[in-house]
N, C-alpha and C positions, 0 to 999 in steps of 0.2 A: 522365344515368346517374350515380350517386354513387359515390364511391371511398371505400372501407371500410378501406383499408390505413393504415400509419403514416404520419404527416405527412411529406412530402417535405423533404428538407434536415435532418431530425432523426433521424439514425442511432441506433438502439437500441444501448446498450453491451451486449456479450456478458455472460452470465450468469457472475459471477466464480467461482462454486463450479464450473461446468463447465469454466471456462478454466484454473483452477489445481489442481483436485482430481485429482492424478496417480494416487492409489489407487482413485479412483471409488467412494468410500463416501458420497458425497453432502454431505460437509462439508470443512472445510479445518483441517488441524491446523498447528501452528507450523512444522514443517519445510516444508510445502507453501508456507506464506506467506513463510517466509523465503527458499526457493527463487525465488519470484516477485519479491521485493523485491531480491534480489541481482541477478537480470537487469536489472530496471529501473536499479538503481545503475549497472551497467554501461553501459546505454544512455544514461544521463544524464551519463556522464562522458566525453565526446568527445575531451578532451585526455589521457586515460588517465593522469592524474597520481595516481589512487588516492583522490581526495578529490572532494567535492561542495561547492560554494560556493552562496550564496544564489541567483545567477543559475542555476546548473545544477539547483538543486532546483525552480526554476520554480513557486514558489508552494506547493510541497506542504507546507512548514513556514513559519510566520510567523517574523518575527525573534526573538521571545521563545522560541518552540519551539526554533529553531536554537541559541539560547544556551545553553538549558537541555540541549540534546543534546550539546553541544560542550565536554566536561571539560577539554580543554587549552586552551580560548578562542582557537584559531587562526583562526576565522571558517570552518572547513570541517568537514565530517564523513567520516571514514574508513568504510570498509564495515562495521567493527565498531561504530563509533558509530551509523551509520545502522540497523543491525539491533537495536541496543539499543532504539532508538526504536520499530521494528516490534514487538519483543517486548512493550513497554509498551503498545503501542496494541492488540495481539493480547489482552493480559490484560484490558484495559479493555472490549474488545468481548465478552468471555466471562464474562458475570456468573455463570453456573452453574457455571464452574470445571471443565468436563468435558474441557477440552483441544482442543475442536474449536469451529469456528464453522460454523453453518447460514446459510441464506439470510436468515432474520430478524435474526439477530445482524449480519450484514453490512449490513442496511438501517438499523441504528440509528445514531445519531450518531458514536458511538465505531467502529463498523464501517465507516462512510464515510470517517472521518479514516484508518483503516488502509488502506483501498483506495487512497487517494490515493498511498501510498507503495509500492503494488505495481502500479500501471498508469499 
């Protein structure tokens, strides 16, 4: 008997559009993306100090990206600094500049980089 389902031990990630699309229009706008990123920021900040350091970011940004996103050079990102990176990545993933991201745009390298900051 052949098994035709997904491979065991390899859970499929939930569709990001379905997960984060609060207005159910089939796309993600910047407000929806920032809402998801803010929730992740809170989750990644167990010490509740209002900043994320490299350890708390868990590889979502490399050292060069963290340094570029850290205008005060304190080695951490505040929520505003984190959301500025999110917005930059949203814009990079939105080549048609229509203000929304569809599933295809989220599968691009820029879209995948954005998703790392949302989940």
